[in-house]
MMTF fields as JSON, N, C-alpha, C and O atoms, coordinates in Angstrom:
{
  "mmtfVersion": "1.0.0",
  "mmtfProducer": "UNKNOWN",
  "numBonds": 519,
  "numAtoms": 520,
  "numGroups": 130,
  "numChains": 1,
  "numModels": 1,
  "chainsPerModel": [1],
  "groupsPerChain": [130],
  "chainIdList": ["A"],
  "bondAtomList": [4, 2, 8, 6, 12, 10, 16, 14, 20, 18, 24, 22, 28, 26, 32, 30, 36, 34, 40, 38, 44, 42, 48, 46, 52, 50, 56, 54, 60, 58, 64, 62, 68, 66, 72, 70, 76, 74, 80, 78, 84, 82, 88, 86, 92, 90, 96, 94, 100, 98, 104, 102, 108, 106, 112, 110, 116, 114, 120, 118, 124, 122, 128, 126, 132, 130, 136, 134, 140, 138, 144, 142, 148, 146, 152, 150, 156, 154, 160, 158, 164, 162, 168, 166, 172, 170, 176, 174, 180, 178, 184, 182, 188, 186, 192, 190, 196, 194, 200, 198, 204, 202, 208, 206, 212, 210, 216, 214, 220, 218, 224, 222, 228, 226, 232, 230, 236, 234, 240, 238, 244, 242, 248, 246, 252, 250, 256, 254, 260, 258, 264, 262, 268, 266, 272, 270, 276, 274, 280, 278, 284, 282, 288, 286, 292, 290, 296, 294, 300, 298, 304, 302, 308, 306, 312, 310, 316, 314, 320, 318, 324, 322, 328, 326, 332, 330, 336, 334, 340, 338, 344, 342, 348, 346, 352, 350, 356, 354, 360, 358, 364, 362, 368, 366, 372, 370, 376, 374, 380, 378, 384, 382, 388, 386, 392, 390, 396, 394, 400, 398, 404, 402, 408, 406, 412, 410, 416, 414, 420, 418, 424, 422, 428, 426, 432, 430, 436, 434, 440, 438, 444, 442, 448, 446, 452, 450, 456, 454, 460, 458, 464, 462, 468, 466, 472, 470, 476, 474, 480, 478, 484, 482, 488, 486, 492, 490, 496, 494, 500, 498, 504, 502, 508, 506, 512, 510, 516, 514],
  "bondOrderList": [1, 1, 1, 1, 1, 1, 1, 1, 1, 1, 1, 1, 1, 1, 1, 1, 1, 1, 1, 1, 1, 1, 1, 1, 1, 1, 1, 1, 1, 1, 1, 1, 1, 1, 1, 1, 1, 1, 1, 1, 1, 1, 1, 1, 1, 1, 1, 1, 1, 1, 1, 1, 1, 1, 1, 1, 1, 1, 1, 1, 1, 1, 1, 1, 1, 1, 1, 1, 1, 1, 1, 1, 1, 1, 1, 1, 1, 1, 1, 1, 1, 1, 1, 1, 1, 1, 1, 1, 1, 1, 1, 1, 1, 1, 1, 1, 1, 1, 1, 1, 1, 1, 1, 1, 1, 1, 1, 1, 1, 1, 1, 1, 1, 1, 1, 1, 1, 1, 1, 1, 1, 1, 1, 1, 1, 1, 1, 1, 1],
  "groupList": [{"groupName": "UNK", "atomNameList": ["N", "CA", "C", "O"], "elementList": ["N", "C", "C", "O"], "formalChargeList": [0, 0, 0, 0], "bondAtomList": [1, 0, 2, 1, 3, 2], "bondOrderList": [1, 1, 2], "singleLetterCode": "X", "chemCompType": "L-PEPTIDE LINKING"}],
  "groupTypeList": [0, 0, 0, 0, 0, 0, 0, 0, 0, 0, 0, 0, 0, 0, 0, 0, 0, 0, 0, 0, 0, 0, 0, 0, 0, 0, 0, 0, 0, 0, 0, 0, 0, 0, 0, 0, 0, 0, 0, 0, 0, 0, 0, 0, 0, 0, 0, 0, 0, 0, 0, 0, 0, 0, 0, 0, 0, 0, 0, 0, 0, 0, 0, 0, 0, 0, 0, 0, 0, 0, 0, 0, 0, 0, 0, 0, 0, 0, 0, 0, 0, 0, 0, 0, 0, 0, 0, 0, 0, 0, 0, 0, 0, 0, 0, 0, 0, 0, 0, 0, 0, 0, 0, 0, 0, 0, 0, 0, 0, 0, 0, 0, 0, 0, 0, 0, 0, 0, 0, 0, 0, 0, 0, 0, 0, 0, 0, 0, 0, 0],
  "groupIdList": [1, 2, 3, 4, 5, 6, 7, 8, 9, 10, 11, 12, 13, 14, 15, 16, 17, 18, 19, 20, 21, 22, 23, 24, 25, 26, 27, 28, 29, 30, 31, 32, 33, 34, 35, 36, 37, 38, 39, 40, 41, 42, 43, 44, 45, 46, 47, 48, 49, 50, 51, 52, 53, 54, 55, 56, 57, 58, 59, 60, 61, 62, 63, 64, 65, 66, 67, 68, 69, 70, 71, 72, 73, 74, 75, 76, 77, 78, 79, 80, 81, 82, 83, 84, 85, 86, 87, 88, 89, 90, 91, 92, 93, 94, 95, 96, 97, 98, 99, 100, 101, 102, 103, 104, 105, 106, 107, 108, 109, 110, 111, 112, 113, 114, 115, 116, 117, 118, 119, 120, 121, 122, 123, 124, 125, 126, 127, 128, 129, 130],
  "secStructList": [7, 7, 7, 1, 4, 4, 4, 7, 6, 6, 2, 2, 2, 2, 2, 2, 2, 6, 6, 2, 2, 2, 2, 2, 1, 7, 7, 2, 2, 2, 2, 2, 2, 2, 2, 2, 2, 2, 2, 2, 2, 2, 2, 2, 2, 2, 2, 2, 2, 2, 2, 2, 2, 2, 2, 2, 2, 2, 2, 2, 2, 2, 6, 2, 2, 2, 2, 6, 6, 6, 6, 1, 6, 6, 6, 7, 1, 6, 6, 7, 4, 4, 4, 4, 4, 4, 2, 2, 2, 2, 2, 2, 2, 2, 2, 2, 2, 2, 2, 2, 6, 6, 1, 7, 7, 2, 2, 2, 2, 2, 2, 1, 7, 7, 6, 2, 2, 2, 2, 1, 1, 1, 1, 7, 7, 2, 2, 2, 2, 7],
  "xCoordList": [101.438, 100.674, 98.461, 98.379, 97.707, 96.517, 96.139, 96.671, 95.211, 95.171, 93.514, 92.895, 93.297, 91.815, 90.771, 89.692, 90.713, 89.232, 89.262, 88.197, 90.486, 90.289, 90.414, 90.542, 90.338, 89.959, 88.662, 88.242, 88.034, 86.639, 85.725, 85.16, 85.455, 84.512, 83.278, 82.452, 82.675, 81.302, 81.323, 80.541, 82.754, 83.198, 83.335, 82.729, 83.857, 83.952, 82.971, 83.05, 81.737, 80.699, 79.876, 79.178, 80.101, 79.504, 79.981, 79.156, 81.451, 81.919, 81.694, 81.946, 80.986, 80.746, 79.409, 79.173, 78.491, 77.225, 77.027, 75.856, 77.746, 77.813, 76.943, 76.402, 76.976, 76.866, 75.439, 74.624, 75.072, 73.526, 72.713, 71.824, 73.214, 71.826, 70.988, 69.794, 71.432, 69.916, 68.937, 67.717, 70.021, 69.097, 68.363, 67.228, 68.815, 67.826, 66.639, 65.582, 66.713, 65.664, 64.27, 64.196, 63.071, 61.725, 61.674, 62.265, 60.518, 60.029, 59.078, 58.886, 58.453, 57.166, 56.212, 55.626, 55.924, 54.733, 55.044, 54.105, 56.022, 56.439, 56.109, 55.193, 56.125, 56.01, 54.34, 53.686, 53.713, 52.708, 51.438, 50.541, 52.188, 51.791, 51.802, 50.997, 53.037, 53.338, 52.254, 51.634, 52.071, 50.885, 49.771, 49.495, 48.964, 48.109, 47.563, 46.47, 48.823, 48.853, 48.525, 47.66, 49.63, 49.244, 47.82, 47.236, 47.618, 46.407, 44.821, 43.925, 45.112, 44.21, 44.668, 43.919, 45.808, 45.527, 45.295, 44.814, 45.585, 45.041, 43.413, 42.698, 42.999, 41.415, 41.363, 41.161, 41.583, 41.171, 41.662, 40.939, 42.747, 42.676, 41.62, 40.705, 41.471, 40.121, 39.052, 38.326, 38.476, 37.075, 37.488, 36.462, 38.315, 38.366, 38.394, 38.213, 38.763, 38.721, 37.61, 37.224, 36.673, 35.27, 34.478, 33.33, 34.814, 33.631, 33.784, 32.756, 34.985, 34.952, 34.956, 34.771, 35.218, 34.414, 32.961, 32.388, 32.324, 31.11, 30.682, 30.321, 30.707, 30.586, 30.335, 29.358, 31.458, 31.779, 31.126, 31.58, 29.904, 29.619, 28.547, 28.348, 27.542, 26.451, 26.116, 24.955, 27.17, 27.018, 26.273, 25.25, 27.124, 27.276, 26.099, 25.737, 25.538, 24.249, 23.321, 22.57, 23.17, 22.217, 22.553, 21.562, 23.122, 23.447, 22.908, 22.46, 23.004, 22.695, 21.378, 20.626, 20.835, 19.107, 18.442, 17.512, 18.615, 18.392, 18.49, 17.396, 19.512, 19.487, 19.125, 19.101, 18.785, 17.875, 16.371, 15.394, 16.397, 14.624, 14.287, 13.226, 15.654, 15.072, 14.924, 14.387, 15.568, 15.75, 14.293, 13.754, 13.683, 12.495, 11.511, 10.328, 11.877, 10.668, 11.105, 10.416, 11.935, 11.983, 11.364, 11.24, 10.991, 10.239, 8.909, 8.122, 8.572, 7.011, 6.836, 7.194, 6.454, 6.423, 5.053, 5.586, 4.156, 2.706, 2.828, 2.314, 3.362, 3.393, 4.796, 5.083, 5.516, 6.961, 6.807, 7.829, 5.8, 6.173, 6.938, 7.627, 6.482, 6.865, 8.488, 8.982, 9.175, 10.476, 11.64, 12.754, 10.797, 11.565, 11.552, 12.277, 10.691, 10.616, 12.559, 13.107, 13.168, 13.801, 15.131, 15.959, 15.182, 16.498, 17.429, 18.555, 16.874, 17.772, 18.524, 19.652, 18.322, 18.888, 20.025, 21.151, 20.062, 21.827, 22.069, 23.275, 21.424, 22.4, 23.081, 24.033, 22.731, 22.96, 24.343, 25.333, 24.446, 25.015, 26.536, 27.625, 26.332, 27.007, 27.811, 29.007, 27.605, 27.861, 28.513, 29.232, 28.378, 29.126, 30.237, 31.367, 29.921, 31.399, 32.446, 33.631, 31.769, 32.827, 33.276, 34.065, 32.72, 33.323, 34.341, 35.224, 33.97, 35.075, 36.284, 37.43, 36.025, 37.723, 38.096, 39.321, 37.42, 37.619, 38.698, 39.517, 38.154, 38.431, 39.797, 40.104, 40.621, 41.987, 42.186, 41.708, 43.173, 43.369, 44.301, 44.876, 44.407, 45.315, 46.745, 47.388, 47.218, 48.484, 48.715, 49.75, 47.853, 48.397, 48.122, 48.744, 47.189, 47.714, 48.975, 49.531, 49.392, 50.708, 52.325, 53.367, 51.934, 52.959, 53.191, 54.343, 51.764, 51.949, 52.523, 52.591, 52.743, 53.412, 54.425, 54.931, 54.942, 56.068, 57.545, 58.41, 57.483, 58.585, 59.743, 60.728, 59.676, 61.16, 62.088, 63.239, 61.284, 62.028, 62.458, 62.924, 62.095, 62.443, 63.471, 64.065, 63.871, 64.886, 66.054, 67.094, 66.244, 67.397, 68.073, 69.303, 67.509, 68.021, 68.645, 68.486, 69.479, 71.207, 70.233, 70.442, 69.112, 69.075, 67.167, 66.981, 66.144, 64.956, 64.184, 64.051, 63.7, 63.195, 61.482, 60.66, 61.267, 59.82, 58.792, 57.736, 58.894, 57.798, 57.528, 56.622, 58.538, 59.171, 58.44, 58.017, 58.348, 57.379, 55.704, 54.84, 55.586, 54.196, 53.372, 52.167],
  "yCoordList": [51.852, 52.77, 52.879, 52.945, 52.878, 52.479, 54.023, 55.051, 54.027, 55.113, 55.593, 54.881, 56.725, 57.014, 56.532, 56.462, 56.219, 55.806, 54.305, 54.075, 53.356, 52.267, 52.04, 50.94, 53.438, 53.562, 53.475, 52.85, 54.328, 54.662, 53.674, 53.083, 53.358, 51.871, 52.396, 51.622, 53.109, 53.629, 52.798, 52.032, 53.279, 52.298, 51.122, 50.255, 50.822, 49.079, 48.507, 47.3, 48.893, 48.313, 48.138, 47.186, 49.1, 49.795, 48.535, 47.627, 48.271, 46.917, 45.59, 44.674, 45.634, 44.279, 44.232, 43.155, 44.96, 45.071, 44.99, 44.804, 45.063, 45.699, 44.196, 44.35, 43.533, 42.282, 42.03, 41.571, 42.249, 41.76, 42.608, 42.498, 44.054, 45.076, 44.684, 44.903, 44.041, 43.644, 42.182, 42.057, 41.29, 40.814, 41.22, 40.743, 42.482, 42.798, 43.443, 43.399, 44.188, 44.757, 44.222, 43.565, 44.635, 43.374, 43.875, 44.746, 42.751, 42.409, 43.751, 44.551, 44.013, 44.318, 43.699, 44.309, 42.392, 42.024, 41.804, 41.536, 41.922, 42.126, 43.523, 43.496, 44.721, 45.806, 46.056, 46.485, 45.659, 45.449, 44.963, 45.524, 43.523, 42.636, 43.18, 42.827, 44.38, 44.92, 46.121, 46.296, 47.031, 48.103, 47.37, 47.59, 46.494, 45.924, 45.6, 45.882, 44.793, 44.65, 45.879, 46.038, 46.871, 48.043, 48.892, 49.601, 48.653, 49.366, 48.498, 49.06, 47.142, 46.352, 47.09, 47.993, 46.862, 47.434, 48.829, 48.96, 49.909, 51.255, 51.185, 51.98, 50.167, 50.105, 49.528, 50.117, 48.54, 47.706, 48.887, 48.89, 49.782, 50.67, 51.281, 51.334, 51.992, 52.943, 52.448, 53.442, 51.68, 50.43, 49.852, 49.555, 49.585, 49.85, 50.689, 50.448, 51.892, 53.239, 53.843, 54.53, 53.379, 54.072, 53.373, 53.803, 51.994, 50.861, 51.46, 51.964, 51.549, 51.834, 53.119, 53.374, 53.911, 55.481, 55.185, 55.742, 54.625, 54.579, 54.265, 55.176, 52.594, 51.904, 52.748, 52.741, 53.484, 53.99, 55.711, 56.517, 56.367, 57.081, 56.511, 56.638, 55.681, 54.989, 54.503, 54.634, 53.939, 53.583, 54.998, 54.949, 56.2, 56.869, 57.992, 58.784, 57.702, 58.258, 57.428, 58.033, 55.933, 55.345, 55.428, 54.78, 55.674, 56.069, 57.811, 58.282, 58.241, 59.893, 59.882, 60.639, 59.217, 59.1, 58.713, 59.448, 57.668, 56.865, 58.037, 58.4, 58.55, 59.305, 60.643, 61.446, 60.767, 62.223, 61.643, 62.333, 59.842, 59.906, 60.111, 60.628, 59.501, 59.256, 60.5, 60.468, 61.815, 63.305, 63.645, 64.068, 63.575, 64.096, 63.01, 63.338, 61.803, 60.664, 61.535, 61.545, 61.912, 62.483, 63.835, 64.312, 64.414, 65.613, 65.65, 66.397, 64.783, 64.479, 63.404, 62.751, 62.407, 60.709, 60.764, 60.952, 60.763, 60.722, 60.471, 59.392, 61.097, 60.51, 59.934, 59.462, 59.88, 59.332, 57.853, 57.345, 57.195, 55.634, 54.36, 53.411, 54.826, 54.098, 54.411, 53.996, 54.97, 54.738, 53.874, 53.788, 53.195, 52.176, 50.79, 49.8, 51.0, 50.166, 50.454, 49.52, 51.708, 51.93, 51.58, 52.455, 50.133, 50.107, 49.23, 49.1, 48.315, 47.502, 48.832, 48.475, 50.268, 50.752, 51.153, 51.039, 51.512, 51.545, 50.404, 50.34, 48.951, 47.935, 47.693, 46.926, 48.13, 48.175, 49.11, 48.693, 49.949, 51.299, 50.724, 50.881, 50.0, 49.852, 48.631, 48.785, 47.56, 46.816, 47.159, 46.249, 48.202, 48.898, 49.273, 48.795, 50.06, 50.339, 49.566, 49.868, 48.486, 47.396, 46.415, 45.503, 46.652, 45.911, 46.538, 45.955, 48.212, 49.011, 48.924, 48.933, 48.836, 48.666, 47.667, 47.541, 46.687, 45.676, 44.727, 43.811, 45.476, 45.549, 45.636, 46.822, 45.095, 45.249, 46.528, 46.667, 47.374, 48.82, 48.265, 47.183, 49.183, 48.708, 48.73, 47.713, 49.466, 49.687, 48.445, 47.898, 47.671, 46.571, 45.252, 44.205, 45.364, 44.569, 44.344, 43.304, 45.842, 45.896, 45.374, 44.948, 45.659, 45.116, 43.743, 43.308, 42.681, 41.255, 40.564, 39.357, 41.234, 40.815, 40.555, 41.08, 39.167, 38.93, 38.764, 37.896, 39.983, 40.574, 40.607, 40.276, 41.096, 41.381, 39.691, 39.657, 38.287, 37.423, 36.863, 35.762, 38.149, 37.657, 38.6, 38.343, 40.15, 41.117, 40.181, 40.395, 39.163, 38.789, 37.576, 37.57, 36.65, 36.436, 37.217, 38.387, 36.326, 37.33, 37.946, 39.071, 36.871, 37.451, 37.036, 35.819, 37.703, 37.343, 38.106, 39.306, 36.768, 37.259, 37.951, 37.639, 38.883, 39.464, 38.109, 38.427, 37.302, 36.362, 35.368, 34.654, 35.744, 35.646, 36.348, 36.011, 37.592, 38.977, 38.99, 39.427, 38.43, 38.293, 36.67, 36.52],
  "zCoordList": [153.515, 154.603, 153.777, 152.551, 154.233, 153.768, 153.049, 153.47, 151.984, 151.496, 152.55, 153.34, 152.213, 153.243, 152.319, 152.908, 151.232, 150.237, 151.427, 152.0, 151.738, 152.197, 153.907, 154.444, 154.654, 155.577, 156.131, 157.106, 155.206, 155.443, 155.725, 154.805, 157.15, 157.209, 156.554, 157.038, 155.859, 154.701, 153.617, 153.055, 153.455, 151.646, 152.121, 151.491, 152.915, 152.968, 153.417, 153.19, 154.148, 154.111, 152.765, 152.418, 152.23, 150.602, 150.139, 150.044, 149.764, 148.989, 149.067, 148.284, 150.531, 150.989, 150.555, 150.007, 150.591, 150.402, 149.163, 148.834, 148.401, 147.026, 146.067, 144.972, 146.434, 145.538, 146.098, 145.297, 147.251, 148.072, 148.457, 149.301, 147.416, 147.427, 146.708, 146.908, 145.753, 144.447, 145.341, 145.448, 145.841, 146.554, 147.371, 147.387, 148.575, 150.039, 149.445, 150.074, 148.011, 147.725, 147.12, 146.082, 147.998, 147.645, 146.133, 145.494, 145.806, 144.451, 144.103, 145.019, 142.719, 143.161, 143.875, 144.77, 143.573, 144.138, 146.055, 146.805, 146.403, 148.213, 148.068, 148.89, 147.68, 148.005, 147.926, 148.876, 146.445, 146.44, 148.021, 148.651, 148.018, 149.342, 150.62, 151.481, 150.878, 151.958, 152.112, 153.161, 150.815, 150.735, 151.153, 152.332, 150.531, 151.026, 152.406, 152.897, 153.018, 154.683, 155.517, 156.378, 154.938, 155.482, 155.357, 156.176, 154.474, 154.16, 155.339, 155.969, 155.175, 156.121, 157.345, 157.719, 158.07, 159.237, 159.724, 160.849, 158.995, 158.908, 158.932, 159.542, 158.21, 157.885, 159.947, 161.009, 159.654, 161.091, 162.361, 163.357, 162.347, 163.802, 163.484, 164.306, 161.999, 162.505, 162.576, 162.558, 162.639, 162.9, 164.075, 164.687, 164.616, 165.732, 167.234, 168.427, 166.302, 167.228, 167.355, 168.301, 165.628, 165.906, 166.413, 166.514, 166.934, 167.461, 168.724, 169.177, 169.53, 170.951, 171.642, 172.832, 170.596, 170.74, 170.708, 171.644, 170.091, 169.279, 170.657, 171.402, 171.181, 172.544, 173.787, 174.535, 173.831, 175.298, 175.089, 175.902, 173.843, 173.79, 174.321, 175.529, 173.401, 173.193, 174.853, 175.242, 175.811, 177.129, 178.002, 178.684, 177.737, 178.662, 178.643, 179.513, 177.013, 176.863, 177.572, 178.337, 177.484, 178.156, 179.459, 179.797, 180.561, 181.929, 182.078, 183.124, 181.354, 181.639, 181.132, 181.747, 180.142, 180.264, 181.193, 181.523, 181.824, 182.966, 184.24, 184.672, 184.766, 185.591, 185.627, 186.559, 184.188, 183.815, 184.059, 184.35, 183.829, 184.0, 185.296, 185.649, 186.456, 187.653, 188.571, 189.678, 187.87, 188.254, 188.066, 189.089, 187.209, 186.932, 187.549, 187.638, 187.964, 188.734, 190.522, 191.542, 190.369, 191.764, 192.013, 193.142, 190.923, 190.609, 190.317, 190.897, 189.334, 189.423, 189.869, 188.889, 190.875, 191.555, 190.875, 189.782, 190.668, 190.119, 188.866, 188.57, 187.891, 186.517, 186.458, 185.358, 187.176, 186.369, 186.891, 187.353, 186.876, 187.489, 186.796, 187.171, 185.715, 184.561, 184.366, 183.318, 185.109, 185.009, 185.035, 184.519, 185.971, 186.768, 185.4, 185.491, 184.353, 183.325, 182.467, 181.882, 182.593, 181.761, 182.988, 183.243, 183.701, 184.133, 183.54, 184.021, 182.046, 181.254, 180.648, 180.308, 180.378, 179.802, 180.999, 180.514, 182.169, 182.941, 182.794, 182.559, 182.789, 182.888, 181.452, 181.306, 180.829, 178.998, 179.194, 178.594, 179.732, 179.513, 180.237, 179.687, 181.646, 182.545, 181.825, 182.07, 181.084, 180.841, 179.261, 178.849, 178.437, 177.302, 178.4, 178.301, 179.355, 179.462, 180.302, 180.441, 180.849, 181.231, 180.257, 180.509, 179.108, 177.959, 177.019, 176.39, 177.048, 176.202, 177.18, 176.73, 178.58, 179.457, 179.232, 179.257, 178.965, 179.188, 177.479, 177.417, 176.626, 174.997, 174.504, 174.631, 174.087, 173.868, 172.62, 171.494, 173.487, 172.131, 171.341, 171.458, 170.449, 169.099, 169.575, 169.315, 170.07, 170.891, 171.49, 171.11, 172.56, 173.481, 172.305, 172.487, 171.135, 170.262, 169.647, 169.294, 169.581, 168.271, 169.21, 168.71, 170.962, 171.791, 171.735, 171.732, 171.668, 171.89, 170.264, 170.03, 169.672, 168.387, 168.977, 169.969, 167.942, 168.525, 167.587, 167.706, 166.575, 165.795, 166.135, 165.476, 167.407, 168.105, 168.201, 168.636, 167.678, 167.947, 166.387, 166.096, 165.385, 164.285, 163.821, 162.774, 164.791, 164.499, 165.124, 164.501, 166.2, 166.443, 165.214, 165.255, 164.235, 163.199, 162.461, 162.114, 162.235, 161.275, 159.691, 159.235, 158.996, 157.891, 157.743, 157.756, 157.644, 158.014, 156.624, 156.381, 155.759, 154.632, 154.716, 155.578, 153.651, 153.475, 153.791, 154.34, 153.637, 153.87, 155.73, 156.16, 156.177, 157.449, 158.392, 159.497, 157.642, 158.582, 158.36, 159.118, 157.207, 157.451, 157.031, 157.232]
}
C-alpha cells in the first residue's frame, strides 16, 4: 500500500518539477528587461489617455465657443457680423471628436496582441514573449 506522502499529487508534482525550478526562474537581466517594458507600457498608457482626454476636451471647447458666438450673434446681429470667421473652430472641433472616436483605445490594442498563441506552446521562453 502507498503511503500518504506518495499519494499527494502536490508533492508528486513538486518532485517532478524540482529539477526544473532553477531553469524556470528568470535571470536578473530578464527581470530588469521586464520591468523596463512594464514601465514603458505604463508611460504609453498614461500618454494615450492624456492625449485622448485633451483632444476631446479641446474639441468640445471649440464647438461650445462657436455656439456661444452664434448665440451672441443672434442677440446682437449688428455688432457680431464677424462671428462667421470662426467657422474653422467648429470644423476643427468636429474633426477632433471624429478623430478621438476613431483612435484605438489602449484596451483595444491589448486585445489585438497575439499572446494567446504563445500560451498554447508547451514551453515558452522569456525572449518569445517580448
